[in-house]
C-alpha positions in Angstrom: 11.5 -18.4 -34.9 13.9 -16.5 -33.3 12.0 -13.9 -32.9 9.2 -15.8 -31.1 11.5 -17.0 -28.8 13.1 -13.8 -28.1 9.5 -12.4 -26.7 9.1 -15.6 -24.9 12.5 -14.7 -23.0 11.2 -11.1 -22.7 8.0 -12.2 -21.3 10.0 -14.5 -18.7 12.1 -11.9 -17.6 9.5 -9.6 -17.3 7.3 -12.0 -15.2 9.9 -13.5 -12.8 10.5 -9.6 -12.3 12.6 -8.6 -8.4 13.3 -4.5 -7.0 16.6 -3.6 -7.7 16.5 -4.6 -3.2 16.7 -8.3 -4.1 13.3 -9.4 -3.1 10.7 -11.1 -4.7 7.5 -8.7 -6.5 3.7 -9.7 -4.2 3.1 -9.6 -8.3 3.8 -11.0 -11.6 4.5 -9.1 -14.4 3.9 -5.7 -13.4 5.0 -3.8 -16.3 1.7 -5.4 -18.0 4.9 -7.0 -20.8 2.5 -9.5 -23.3 2.7 -11.7 -26.9 0.8 -10.1 -28.6 -0.4 -7.1 -27.9 -3.5 -5.4 -29.3 -7.2 -4.6 -28.0 -9.1 -7.6 -26.9 -5.1 -9.0 -25.4 -4.9 -9.1 -21.9 -1.2 -9.1 -20.2 0.3 -12.2 -19.5 -0.7 -13.5 -16.0 -3.5 -11.3 -15.5 -7.4 -12.5 -16.1 -10.3 -10.7 -16.6 -13.3 -10.7 -14.1 -16.4 -10.3 -16.8 -16.9 -11.7 -19.7 -18.0 -8.7 -22.2 -15.2 -6.8 -21.3 -11.1 -7.6 -22.0 -8.8 -5.3 -20.4 -6.0 -4.5 -23.5 -2.7 -4.8 -24.1 -1.9 -1.5 -25.2 -0.5 0.1 -27.4 -1.9 -0.6 -30.9 -5.4 -1.1 -30.0 -8.9 1.5 -30.5 -6.4 4.4 -31.5 -3.8 4.3 -28.6 -0.1 5.1 -29.5 1.1 6.1 -26.0 4.3 4.8 -25.9 4.9 2.9 -22.6 6.7 3.7 -19.6 8.9 0.5 -18.8 9.5 -2.5 -21.1 7.1 -3.2 -24.2 3.7 -2.9 -23.4 0.8 -1.5 -20.9 -2.7 -1.6 -19.7 -5.6 -0.3 -20.9 -8.9 -0.2 -19.5 -12.2 1.4 -20.2 -15.8 2.9 -18.3 -18.7 3.1 -20.1 -21.3 6.0 -21.2 -25.2 5.2 -21.6 -24.5 3.4 -24.8 -24.1 0.1 -26.1 -25.1 -3.6 -25.1 -22.9 -3.3 -22.0 -23.5 -0.3 -21.3 -22.6 2.5 -17.7 -20.0 -0.6 -17.0 -16.7 -0.5 -15.9 -13.0 -2.6 -16.6 -10.6 -4.4 -14.0 -8.0 -6.1 -15.1 -7.3 -8.9 -11.9 -3.7 -10.7 -10.4 -3.0 -13.1 -8.1 -0.3 -12.4 -5.8 2.7 -14.2 -5.1 1.8 -14.4 -1.1 -1.5 -13.2 1.0 -1.7 -10.0 2.4 -1.3 -9.7 6.0 -4.4 -7.7 8.1 -2.4 -4.3 9.7 0.9 -4.1 7.7 1.4 -1.2 5.8 2.4 -2.1 1.8 3.8 0.2 -0.2 3.6 0.9 -4.0 4.6 3.0 -7.2 2.4 2.9 -10.1 2.8 4.8 -13.5 -0.5 6.5 -14.9 -1.4 8.1 -17.6 -4.4 8.5 -20.3 -5.3 8.4 -24.0 -7.6 11.9 -26.3 -7.4 9.5 -29.3 -8.8 6.1 -28.2 -12.0 4.9 -29.2 -14.2 2.9 -31.2 -16.9 3.2 -34.0 -20.1 2.6 -33.2 -23.1 0.7 -34.1 -24.3 3.8 -36.6 -20.7 4.6 -38.2 -19.9 7.3 -36.0 -17.0 6.8 -34.3 -17.4 6.8 -30.0 -14.9 8.9 -28.2 -13.3 7.4 -24.6 -10.5 10.5 -24.5 -12.0 11.5 -20.8 -10.4 11.2 -17.4 -11.0 8.3 -15.1 -9.8 7.5 -11.9 -8.0 3.8 -10.7 -9.4 2.1 -8.3 -7.4 -0.9 -6.6 -9.5 -3.8 -4.7 -8.1 -6.5 -2.6 -10.5 -9.7 -2.8 -10.0 -13.1 -0.6 -11.6 -15.2 -4.0 -11.5 -14.8 -7.4 -12.9 -11.6 -9.0 -14.5 -10.6 -5.1 -14.3 -6.8 -4.7 -13.6 -7.6 -1.2 -11.7 -4.5 0.5 -10.6 -1.2 -1.5 -7.3 -0.5 -0.9 -6.5 2.5 -2.5 -8.1 5.2 -5.6 -6.3 7.8 -6.9 -7.3 11.1 -8.1 -8.3 12.1 -12.1 -5.4 11.0 -14.1 -5.8 13.9 -16.4 -2.7 14.2 -17.8 -1.7 12.3 -21.5 1.9 12.2 -19.8 3.0 9.6 -17.9 3.1 10.4 -14.4 4.0 8.0 -11.1 2.0 8.0 -8.4 3.4 6.4 -4.7 0.9 5.5 -2.7 0.5 3.0 0.7 -2.7 0.8 2.1 -2.9 -1.3 5.4 -5.6 -4.0 4.8 -7.9 -4.4 7.4 -9.2 -7.4 6.4 -6.5 -11.0 6.3 -5.8 -13.6 3.7 -6.2 -11.4 0.8 -5.4 -13.6 -2.3 -6.2 -11.2 -5.6 -5.2 -8.1 -6.5 -8.3 -5.8 -8.8 -7.5 -3.3 -11.2 -10.7 -1.0 -11.7 -11.1 2.0 -13.8 -13.9 4.3 -12.5 -15.3 7.0 -12.7 -13.7 10.9 -12.0 -17.7 12.2 -10.7 -21.3 11.0 -10.7 -22.4 10.4 -13.9 -20.8 7.6 -16.4 -19.1 8.6 -19.2 -16.4 7.0 -21.7 -13.2 7.0 -20.3 -9.9 5.4 -20.3 -6.5 5.1 -18.3 -3.5 3.6 -18.5 -1.1 1.5 -16.7 2.2 0.4 -16.5 5.2 -0.4 -14.0 3.1 -1.1 -10.3 5.8 -1.6 -8.2 5.6 -3.0 -4.3 8.2 -0.5 -2.4 10.6 -1.2 0.7 10.4 1.9 2.6 11.1 1.8 6.0 9.5 3.6 8.4 11.1 6.9 11.1 13.1 4.2 13.5 11.2 5.0 16.6 8.7 7.5 15.5 5.3 5.8 13.3 2.6 7.3 13.0 -0.6 4.9 12.5 -3.7 5.2 10.0 -6.0 3.9 7.6 -7.2 5.1 4.1 -11.0 4.2 3.9 -13.6 4.9 6.8 -17.5 5.3 6.6 -19.0 8.2 9.2 -22.2 6.9 9.3 -22.3 7.5 12.9 -23.2 3.9 13.6 -19.9 3.7 16.3 -17.8 1.4 13.7 -15.0 3.3 11.3 -16.3 6.4 12.1 -13.6 8.9 12.3 -10.7 9.3 10.8 -7.3 9.8 13.2 -4.2 9.1 13.7 -2.3 7.4 16.5 1.4 7.1 17.9 3.3 4.7 20.6 5.6 7.4 20.3 5.2 10.7 22.2 4.5 13.2 19.8 5.2 16.4 20.1 3.9 18.4 17.7 1.6 17.4 15.1 -0.4 19.1 12.2 -3.4 18.0 10.2 -4.7 18.9 7.2 -7.1 17.2 5.1 -8.1 18.7 1.3 -11.0 18.2 -1.3 -9.9 16.7 -4.8 -10.2 20.6 -5.8 -7.6 21.4 -2.7 -9.8 23.3 -0.7 -8.6 23.0 3.0 -12.0 20.9 4.9 -10.4 19.8 8.3 -7.5 20.9 10.6 -5.6 19.7 13.6 -3.3 19.9 16.0 -4.6 17.1 18.6 -3.3 14.1 17.8 -6.8 13.0 19.5 -8.8 14.9 17.4 -9.5 13.1 14.3 -11.9 14.3 11.1 -15.5 13.4 11.5 -16.4 13.5 7.6 -17.4 17.2 7.6 -16.8 20.4 7.1 -18.6 22.9 8.7 -21.5 20.6 9.9 -22.4 19.5 6.8 -21.5 16.1 5.4 -18.8 16.2 2.7 -19.2 14.0 -0.6 -18.2 10.9 -0.6 -15.1 9.7 -1.8 -10.9 10.2 -2.1 -9.3 13.2 0.2 -5.9 14.3 0.6 -4.1 14.9 3.8 -1.2 15.9 4.8 0.4 15.8 8.4 3.3 17.4 10.1 4.0 15.8 13.2 7.7 16.3 16.0 8.7 12.9 17.7 10.6 12.6 20.8 13.3 8.8 20.0 16.0 8.4 22.3 16.2 12.5 23.8 16.1 13.5 20.3 13.4 15.6 18.7 13.1 15.0 14.8 10.5 16.0 12.4 7.7 14.8 9.8 5.9 14.9 7.1 3.8 12.6 5.3 0.9 13.2 3.0 -1.7 10.0 1.8 -5.3 9.9 0.9 -8.4 8.5 2.8 -12.2 7.8 0.8 -15.6 8.2 2.3 -18.1 5.9 2.3 -21.2 6.2 3.0 
């Protein structure tokens, strides 16, 4: 009885989490605390979107033993290969936000990610099906329940077994986003059995440089339809110097410009780049109140075709 009471108190504290700056988080239970833990138990306040697959509250299920990065538990998601009744499917978990996202507003988050090299389970023929392959994490915004309305962020391939913190931001194009959906997804064009471990997703309140703000977006569709064909930056402030570099996931430079008015059309040497996540780094100098200030920012952009 005392053990159950203590567990409920810990869970209540997790569900009412606020940041150290005192504001309420958009996400309830950001540390994925839950009782009980193990396979086929989804963390409290989170829900599944498919009847055939239940995310897991780890550690303790499917041979996963990685300790949490925060609190006492975390979320585990998988991808599936071409075996079994649910072949070639991905797993996701959804949370209803404490307030709806606003179109055009920038949101900043951090999240802890890893993967397990021991995860797996027995197959139909008593063979062992290993899920010990890295995946990526996709974060979707949904207007309605379990509706993947807008892709907000995609991680690089999470190929490390130790927890690493990823800082990311997104600016929704759509209003009325009421849900966030976390989805494990394949790191390449082929389907396979893989997994990702997720902990401690925290909204961060960060101040933009006063008077010196660059605006951009994190998804574009260079398909020559005249809409959202070019990835670019804009600023209401006078920019004295600007340099943008864009790299693919292997670190190869695919685009560079020193002109803020010249954007990337999704091509490299005249050829279309593959759909997926690319990484940008921008260095710029602003003139604010007769002072010259240098800034550097990094982020990701996703090509959809």
